[in-house]
C-alpha positions in Angstrom: 67.0 80.4 105.1 68.9 83.5 105.8 66.8 86.4 105.2 68.5 87.9 101.9 68.6 84.7 100.7 64.6 84.6 100.9 64.5 88.5 100.5 66.2 88.0 96.9 63.8 84.7 96.4 60.5 86.6 96.8 61.7 89.5 94.3 63.2 87.0 91.8 59.3 85.8 91.9 57.2 88.8 91.0 60.4 89.4 88.2 62.0 92.5 90.2 65.4 92.9 90.7 67.1 92.3 94.3 70.9 93.5 95.5 73.6 93.7 92.6 76.3 92.1 90.7 78.7 90.7 92.7 76.5 90.0 95.5 76.6 86.3 97.2 73.1 86.2 96.0 71.0 88.6 94.1 68.6 88.8 91.1 67.8 90.7 87.9 64.3 89.5 88.1 64.9 86.9 85.8 67.6 85.0 86.7 68.9 84.2 90.2 72.7 84.2 90.6 75.1 83.3 93.6 77.6 85.8 93.1 77.9 85.9 89.4 77.2 81.7 88.3 73.5 81.5 87.6 71.5 79.4 90.6 67.6 79.7 89.5 66.2 80.6 86.5 63.5 79.6 83.8 63.6 77.8 80.4 62.0 79.2 77.2 59.3 76.1 78.3 58.1 78.0 81.5 59.9 75.1 83.8 61.8 76.0 86.8 65.9 75.4 86.5 68.4 75.2 89.6 71.8 74.8 89.1 73.0 72.0 91.3 77.0 71.8 90.3 79.3 72.7 93.0 81.0 75.6 93.3 81.2 76.8 96.6 80.2 76.6 100.7 78.2 79.7 100.1 76.8 78.8 96.4 75.6 75.4 97.7 73.9 76.9 100.9 71.8 79.1 98.4 71.3 75.9 96.0 70.2 74.3 99.1 68.0 77.5 99.9 66.0 76.9 96.9 64.9 73.9 96.9 63.7 74.3 99.8 62.0 77.6 99.0 60.5 75.6 96.1 59.2 72.3 97.5 58.3 73.8 101.1 55.4 76.0 102.3 52.6 77.5 99.9 55.1 77.2 96.7 55.7 74.2 96.1 57.4 74.1 92.7 58.4 71.8 90.6 61.5 72.0 89.2 64.3 70.6 87.0 68.3 70.1 88.2 71.2 70.9 85.7 74.0 69.6 86.6 77.8 70.6 85.6 77.4 74.3 84.4 80.8 76.6 84.0 81.7 78.8 86.5 81.3 82.7 84.9 
C-alpha cells in the first residue's frame, strides 16, 4: 500500500483530517475521497461503506488498498460495497 494512502486511512480511523480537497486521496475525518469522489464512509447505521464504482486506475488502486486495509492486519472490519455512484 502506498504510504500516503495508509496515512489517510489511519487519520480517517481516528476521525482526523489528512490532505486537502483535490489531492488524489484525502479525508475530512469522516469520509475518504479519491480526488473529489467519496470512496470510504460510515453510514447512519455505523456500517462502513466502500464505493467500488470504477472511475480511474488511481481510484481503483485507492479502493483496492482500502479493502485490503479493512480486511487485513488487526483491523479486520466487515464493510458494505456500493456501486454505481456518480462522480463528483
